[in-house]
Rosetta silent file (secondary structure, phi, psi, omega in degrees, C-alpha in Angstrom):
SEQUENCE: MEFLFILKILFLIGVVIALYAVIRNLDIIKIILIYWKDLIFRK
SCORE:     score description
SCORE:     0.000 S_00000001
   1 L     0.000  -48.297 -178.986    0.000    0.000    0.000 S_00000001
   2 H   -67.218  -35.683  179.687    2.715    2.460    0.962 S_00000001
   3 H   -63.561  -43.365  178.717    4.814    1.499   -2.077 S_00000001
   4 H   -64.364  -37.560  178.214    1.924    2.256   -4.442 S_00000001
   5 H   -61.798  -44.458  178.550    1.359    5.586   -2.702 S_00000001
   6 H   -63.528  -41.308  177.958    5.013    6.547   -3.239 S_00000001
   7 H   -61.575  -42.240  179.157    4.765    5.501   -6.907 S_00000001
   8 H   -62.572  -41.567  179.500    1.656    7.661   -7.378 S_00000001
   9 H   -64.449  -44.717  179.026    3.417   10.676   -5.848 S_00000001
  10 H   -62.356  -40.970  178.588    6.473   10.176   -8.074 S_00000001
  11 H   -61.707  -44.043  178.859    4.210    9.824  -11.128 S_00000001
  12 H   -62.059  -42.715  178.606    2.396   13.059  -10.238 S_00000001
  13 H   -62.511  -41.490  178.468    5.700   14.897   -9.806 S_00000001
  14 H   -62.759  -40.725  178.870    6.857   13.565  -13.197 S_00000001
  15 H   -64.462  -42.832  179.441    3.654   14.749  -14.870 S_00000001
  16 H   -62.624  -43.955  179.540    4.016   18.220  -13.359 S_00000001
  17 H   -63.783  -41.824  179.760    7.652   18.460  -14.510 S_00000001
  18 H   -63.367  -44.494  178.479    6.716   17.266  -18.016 S_00000001
  19 H   -62.066  -41.382  178.733    3.892   19.829  -18.271 S_00000001
  20 H   -61.940  -43.234 -179.912    6.237   22.584  -17.085 S_00000001
  21 H   -64.154  -41.245  179.734    8.836   21.596  -19.679 S_00000001
  22 H   -64.906  -43.214 -179.442    6.216   21.567  -22.460 S_00000001
  23 H   -65.360  -38.837  179.552    4.883   24.993  -21.439 S_00000001
  24 H   -65.361  -34.413 -175.295    8.411   26.431  -21.274 S_00000001
  25 L  -102.444   19.669 -175.280    9.231   25.111  -24.769 S_00000001
  26 H   -61.736  -39.493 -179.730    5.865   25.893  -26.361 S_00000001
  27 H   -65.324  -38.405  178.224    7.311   28.537  -28.697 S_00000001
  28 H   -65.300  -41.734  179.439    9.994   26.096  -29.917 S_00000001
  29 H   -63.781  -40.733  178.285    7.337   23.416  -30.503 S_00000001
  30 H   -61.439  -43.823 -179.788    5.209   25.929  -32.475 S_00000001
  31 H   -61.349  -43.226  179.944    8.181   26.838  -34.682 S_00000001
  32 H   -64.083  -43.579 -179.833    8.871   23.150  -35.387 S_00000001
  33 H   -64.250  -40.910  178.050    5.203   22.453  -36.216 S_00000001
  34 H   -63.597  -40.869  179.001    5.021   25.465  -38.567 S_00000001
  35 H   -60.779  -46.870  179.861    8.233   24.297  -40.263 S_00000001
  36 H   -65.195  -39.681  178.437    6.842   20.775  -40.830 S_00000001
  37 H   -60.992  -43.294  178.283    3.510   22.176  -42.057 S_00000001
  38 H   -64.055  -39.807  179.012    5.369   24.338  -44.591 S_00000001
  39 H   -62.569  -41.466 -175.608    7.436   21.336  -45.699 S_00000001
  40 H   -72.806  -45.404 -171.187    4.346   19.179  -46.226 S_00000001
  41 H   -91.343   -3.850  179.130    2.053   21.703  -47.932 S_00000001
  42 H   -72.834  -30.940 -174.703    4.669   23.476  -50.055 S_00000001
  43 L   -74.945    0.000    0.000    4.855   20.610  -52.531 S_00000001
């Protein structure tokens, strides 16, 4: 029971860190998506 509780807490912390990283790099992700869209639809 306690082991599962610790795993859930670690999972939650990992999700929060991942969301923070995605939000911090949102502008970079947008630039990459625009670049790929231009590559696909230019042809």
